[in-house]
C-alpha positions as CSV (number, residue, x, y, z in Angstrom):
1,M,-56.0,-31.0,-87.3
2,K,-53.3,-32.3,-89.7
3,K,-50.7,-30.3,-87.7
4,L,-51.9,-32.0,-84.5
5,I,-51.7,-35.4,-86.0
6,T,-48.3,-34.7,-87.3
7,V,-47.1,-33.5,-83.9
8,L,-48.5,-36.6,-82.2
9,V,-46.9,-38.8,-84.8
10,I,-43.5,-37.1,-84.3
11,I,-43.9,-37.4,-80.5
12,A,-44.8,-41.1,-80.8
13,V,-41.8,-41.7,-83.1
14,L,-39.5,-39.9,-80.7
15,A,-40.9,-41.8,-77.8
16,A,-40.5,-45.1,-79.6
17,V,-36.9,-44.2,-80.5
18,F,-36.3,-43.1,-76.9
19,L,-37.6,-46.4,-75.6
20,L,-35.6,-48.3,-78.2
21,L,-32.5,-46.6,-76.9
22,G,-33.1,-48.3,-73.5
23,P,-33.6,-45.5,-70.9
24,F,-34.6,-48.1,-68.2
25,Y,-32.7,-50.9,-66.6
26,I,-33.6,-53.4,-63.9
27,L,-31.5,-53.8,-60.8
28,S,-32.1,-57.2,-59.2
29,E,-31.8,-58.2,-55.6
30,G,-28.2,-58.7,-54.6
31,E,-27.0,-56.2,-57.2
32,Q,-25.7,-52.6,-57.1
33,A,-24.8,-50.4,-59.9
34,V,-22.5,-47.5,-60.9
35,I,-23.8,-45.1,-63.6
36,T,-21.2,-43.4,-65.6
37,R,-21.5,-40.7,-68.3
38,F,-18.6,-40.3,-70.7
39,G,-16.5,-42.3,-68.2
40,K,-17.4,-40.1,-65.2
41,I,-19.5,-41.5,-62.3
42,V,-22.7,-39.6,-62.1
43,S,-24.6,-41.8,-59.5
44,T,-24.8,-45.2,-57.8
45,E,-27.8,-47.4,-57.1
46,T,-28.0,-50.0,-54.3
47,E,-31.8,-50.6,-54.2
48,A,-33.4,-53.2,-56.4
49,G,-36.1,-52.1,-58.9
50,L,-36.7,-50.5,-62.3
51,K,-34.2,-47.7,-62.8
52,F,-33.8,-44.8,-65.3
53,K,-30.7,-43.7,-67.1
54,M,-29.9,-41.3,-69.9
55,P,-29.9,-43.4,-73.1
56,V,-26.7,-43.5,-75.2
57,V,-24.7,-41.3,-72.9
58,D,-25.1,-43.3,-69.6
59,N,-23.4,-46.6,-69.0
60,V,-24.5,-49.0,-66.1
61,V,-21.9,-51.2,-64.4
62,K,-23.4,-53.8,-62.1
63,Y,-21.7,-55.4,-59.2
64,S,-22.8,-58.0,-56.7
65,S,-23.8,-56.7,-53.3
66,R,-23.6,-60.2,-51.7
67,L,-20.8,-61.7,-49.7
68,L,-18.1,-63.0,-52.0
69,S,-15.4,-65.6,-51.2
70,W,-11.6,-65.3,-51.5
71,D,-9.4,-68.4,-51.4
72,G,-5.7,-67.9,-51.2
73,D,-2.9,-70.3,-52.0
74,A,-1.1,-72.0,-49.1
75,Q,2.0,-70.1,-48.1
76,R,5.2,-71.4,-46.4
77,I,5.8,-68.8,-43.7
78,P,8.4,-68.7,-40.8
79,T,7.1,-68.1,-37.3
80,N,8.8,-65.9,-34.7
81,E,11.0,-68.9,-33.8
82,N,12.0,-69.3,-37.4
83,Q,10.0,-72.6,-37.7
84,F,8.3,-72.9,-41.1
85,I,4.7,-73.8,-41.5
86,W,2.2,-73.9,-44.4
87,V,-0.7,-71.5,-43.9
88,D,-3.9,-71.8,-45.9
89,A,-6.5,-69.1,-45.4
90,T,-9.9,-68.0,-46.7
91,A,-11.9,-64.8,-46.5
92,R,-15.4,-63.3,-47.2
93,W,-15.7,-59.8,-48.6
94,Y,-18.2,-57.5,-50.3
95,I,-18.1,-54.3,-52.3
96,S,-18.9,-51.6,-49.7
97,D,-18.4,-48.5,-52.0
98,P,-19.3,-49.4,-55.6
99,A,-18.1,-45.9,-56.9
100,L,-14.7,-46.2,-55.2
101,F,-14.5,-49.8,-56.4
102,Y,-15.1,-48.8,-59.9
103,E,-12.6,-46.0,-59.8
104,T,-9.8,-48.1,-58.4
105,V,-10.2,-51.7,-59.6
106,R,-13.1,-51.7,-62.1
107,T,-13.7,-55.5,-62.2
108,V,-14.2,-58.2,-59.6
109,E,-11.2,-60.1,-61.1
110,S,-9.0,-57.1,-60.5
111,G,-10.5,-56.8,-57.0
112,L,-9.5,-60.4,-56.2
113,G,-6.0,-59.7,-57.4
114,R,-5.7,-56.8,-55.0
115,L,-7.1,-59.0,-52.2
116,N,-4.4,-61.6,-53.0
117,D,-1.7,-59.0,-52.5
118,I,-3.2,-57.5,-49.4
119,I,-4.3,-60.6,-47.5
120,D,-1.3,-62.8,-48.4
121,S,1.1,-60.0,-47.3
122,T,-0.8,-59.4,-44.1
123,I,-0.9,-63.1,-43.2
124,R,2.8,-63.4,-43.8
125,T,3.5,-60.4,-41.6
126,V,1.2,-61.4,-38.7
127,I,2.3,-65.1,-38.6
128,S,6.0,-64.2,-38.7
129,E,5.6,-61.9,-35.7
130,H,4.1,-64.6,-33.4
131,N,5.2,-67.9,-32.1
132,L,4.2,-71.3,-33.5
133,A,1.8,-72.1,-30.6
134,E,-0.2,-68.9,-31.3
135,A,-0.8,-70.0,-34.9
136,V,-1.8,-73.7,-34.2
137,R,-3.8,-73.3,-31.0
138,S,-6.8,-71.2,-30.0
139,T,-7.0,-72.2,-26.2
140,N,-4.9,-73.3,-23.3
141,Q,-6.9,-76.4,-22.7
142,I,-4.0,-78.7,-23.6
143,N,-2.2,-77.5,-20.5
144,D,-5.0,-78.9,-18.3
145,I,-4.8,-82.4,-20.0
146,S,-2.8,-85.1,-18.3
147,V,-2.1,-88.3,-20.2
148,V,-1.7,-91.4,-17.9
149,E,-0.7,-94.8,-19.3
150,G,-3.0,-97.6,-18.5
151,F,-1.5,-100.8,-17.0
152,G,-3.9,-103.8,-17.1
153,D,-1.3,-106.6,-16.9
154,V,0.5,-105.8,-13.7
155,N,0.5,-107.9,-10.5
156,S,-0.2,-105.2,-8.0
157,V,-0.9,-101.5,-7.4
158,E,2.7,-101.0,-6.4
159,D,3.8,-102.4,-9.8
160,A,1.4,-100.1,-11.6
161,E,2.8,-97.1,-9.6
162,T,6.3,-98.1,-10.5
163,L,5.5,-98.3,-14.2
164,K,3.6,-95.0,-14.0
165,S,6.7,-93.3,-12.6
166,L,8.9,-94.9,-15.3
167,T,6.7,-94.0,-18.2
168,S,5.6,-90.6,-17.1
169,T,6.6,-87.9,-19.6
170,V,6.2,-84.3,-18.6
171,T,5.7,-82.0,-21.6
172,T,5.1,-78.3,-20.9
173,Q,3.1,-76.5,-23.5
174,P,3.6,-72.7,-23.9
175,T,0.7,-70.6,-22.7
176,I,-0.9,-68.7,-25.6
177,G,-2.2,-65.1,-25.3
178,I,-3.8,-64.6,-28.7
179,G,-4.3,-68.0,-30.4
180,R,-5.3,-68.8,-34.0
181,E,-8.6,-67.0,-33.8
182,G,-7.0,-63.9,-32.4
183,L,-4.4,-63.9,-35.2
184,S,-7.3,-64.2,-37.7
185,N,-8.9,-61.1,-36.1
186,I,-5.6,-59.2,-36.3
187,I,-5.2,-60.2,-40.0
188,L,-8.7,-59.0,-40.6
189,E,-8.1,-55.6,-38.9
190,D,-4.8,-55.0,-40.6
191,A,-6.0,-56.0,-44.1
192,S,-9.2,-54.0,-43.8
193,K,-7.1,-50.8,-43.5
194,Y,-5.9,-51.4,-47.1
195,T,-9.0,-52.9,-48.7
196,Q,-11.1,-49.9,-47.7
197,T,-9.1,-47.7,-50.2
198,Y,-10.6,-49.9,-52.9
199,G,-14.2,-49.9,-51.7
200,I,-13.8,-53.4,-50.4
201,A,-14.9,-54.5,-47.0
202,L,-13.7,-57.7,-45.4
203,E,-16.3,-59.7,-43.5
204,D,-13.8,-62.1,-42.0
205,V,-10.5,-63.8,-42.6
206,I,-10.1,-67.4,-41.4
207,I,-6.9,-69.5,-41.1
208,R,-8.4,-72.6,-42.6
209,Q,-5.4,-75.0,-42.2
210,I,-1.9,-75.0,-40.9
211,R,0.5,-77.7,-41.8
212,Y,4.0,-78.3,-40.5
213,S,6.8,-78.1,-43.1
214,D,8.8,-81.2,-43.8
215,D,11.7,-80.3,-41.5
216,L,9.4,-79.4,-38.6
217,T,7.3,-82.5,-39.1
218,E,10.4,-84.6,-38.9
219,S,11.4,-83.0,-35.6
220,V,8.0,-83.6,-34.2
221,Y,8.1,-87.3,-35.3
222,E,11.5,-87.7,-33.7
223,R,10.3,-86.3,-30.4
224,M,7.3,-88.6,-30.5
225,I,9.5,-91.6,-31.3
226,K,11.8,-90.7,-28.4
227,E,8.9,-90.5,-25.9
228,R,7.5,-93.9,-27.1
229,N,11.0,-95.5,-26.9
230,Q,11.3,-94.2,-23.4
231,I,8.0,-95.9,-22.5
232,A,9.0,-99.1,-24.3
233,E,12.3,-99.2,-22.4
234,A,10.3,-98.8,-19.1
235,Y,8.2,-101.8,-20.0
236,R,11.3,-103.8,-20.9
237,S,12.9,-102.8,-17.6
238,Y,9.8,-103.8,-15.7
239,G,9.7,-107.1,-17.6
240,R,13.3,-107.9,-16.8
241,G,12.6,-107.2,-13.1
242,Q,9.6,-109.5,-13.2
243,L,11.6,-112.2,-14.9
244,A,14.3,-112.0,-12.2
245,E,11.7,-112.1,-9.5
246,W,9.9,-115.1,-11.1
247,Q,13.2,-116.9,-11.6
248,G,14.2,-116.3,-8.0
249,Q,10.8,-117.4,-6.8
250,T,11.0,-120.6,-9.0
251,E,14.5,-121.4,-7.6
252,R,13.2,-120.9,-4.0
253,D,10.3,-123.1,-4.7
254,K,12.6,-125.8,-6.3
255,N,14.9,-125.7,-3.2
256,T,11.9,-125.9,-0.9
257,I,10.5,-128.9,-2.8
258,I,13.9,-130.7,-2.8
259,S,14.5,-130.0,0.9
260,E,11.0,-131.3,1.8
261,A,11.6,-134.4,-0.4
262,Q,15.0,-135.1,1.2
263,A,13.5,-134.7,4.6
264,E,10.7,-137.1,3.7
265,A,13.2,-139.6,2.2
266,A,15.3,-139.5,5.3
267,R,12.2,-140.0,7.4
268,I,11.2,-143.0,5.3
269,T,14.8,-144.4,5.3
270,G,14.9,-144.1,9.1
271,Q,11.6,-145.9,9.4
272,A,12.8,-148.6,7.1
273,D,16.1,-149.0,8.9
274,A,14.2,-149.2,12.2
275,E,11.9,-151.8,10.8
276,A,14.8,-153.8,9.4
277,N,16.7,-153.6,12.7
278,R,13.5,-154.7,14.5
279,T,13.2,-157.6,12.0
280,Y,16.8,-158.5,12.5
281,A,16.4,-158.4,16.2
282,E,13.4,-160.6,16.2
283,A,15.2,-163.1,13.9
284,Y,18.2,-163.1,16.1
285,S,16.2,-163.7,19.2
286,A,14.3,-166.5,17.6
287,D,17.4,-168.4,16.5
288,P,20.7,-166.7,17.3
289,E,22.9,-169.4,15.7
290,F,21.0,-169.4,12.4
291,F,21.1,-165.6,12.4
292,E,24.9,-165.6,12.8
293,F,25.2,-168.2,10.1
294,Y,23.0,-166.2,7.7
295,T,24.8,-162.9,8.3
296,S,28.2,-164.7,7.8
297,L,27.1,-166.0,4.4
298,E,25.9,-162.6,3.4
299,S,29.3,-161.2,4.3
300,Y,31.1,-163.9,2.3
301,R,29.0,-163.1,-0.7
302,K,30.0,-159.4,-0.6
303,T,33.6,-159.7,0.3
304,L,35.1,-162.9,-1.2
305,P,34.6,-162.0,-5.0
306,D,36.8,-159.0,-4.6
307,M,39.2,-160.3,-2.0
308,T,42.9,-160.0,-3.1
309,K,44.5,-161.0,0.3
310,V,45.4,-164.5,1.5
311,L,43.8,-165.3,4.9
312,S,44.1,-168.4,7.0
313,A,41.1,-170.7,7.1
314,D,41.7,-171.0,10.8
315,S,40.4,-167.5,11.2
316,G,37.1,-167.2,13.1
317,Y,35.7,-165.3,10.2
318,F,35.7,-168.4,8.1
319,Q,34.2,-170.7,10.7
320,Y,31.3,-171.6,8.4
321,L,33.5,-172.5,5.5
């Protein structure tokens, strides 16, 4: 009986020591683990739950099985036309082979370092092999858009058509065959070939933002300014034409008004002269002698003050003096 009790006590002590050494571990949802023994991988676990390991000799290295994010720094990259742009990209990735990941990079931080090298290099290679339009556009919809200037302050439809012809700017955009989304897929495919060797799988790579470099931005601004100056000059030309037309119309209106006024004045003068002649005729017929006397006095009044010649008083002109 004593031997049995002793055996049970020894078994209980050994069991307690075994439990204290931690033979069990818990693998939570979203986790996966690599079990190593003396530095060598003996197994991997990907299912959540209570797991067993050999105490002391086994070591459990846990990794996340969820999608992880990668954010790279913006790179200044030349396109196929040697036009420099800033490319900012992001990616999602996960550990697809925890054993291979452990053997090659060990830690998530080291894995991110490898991703930096692989994705940045792939982005630079892909972008430099394609034209600028492929990187900044995803569709050809811009080729179907026509921009027409609106003219609300013109006098007629003909003027609007004239301005439209003067301000029209035809800009032909290159047709893209791949586009930004297609380039992202190429980057994903090319980079995945290298990440697989580290037990890393890329879910996607997205070109988040593309910015023109300073020199390219300056050339774009200059082209925009040139186009707007062309439109402004068209407006000025149209304005000068309208000014000349209005000045000509004003001059024609002025001449018409003056001509009508002169005609009216001539008509009134003629009527007045006719009325005066009629009055003179009536006065003459009423008393011819007095009329002759009156007209002679009026003539004296006008001529004598400025007369510088000497005339004889016997002249018939001075009969009333």
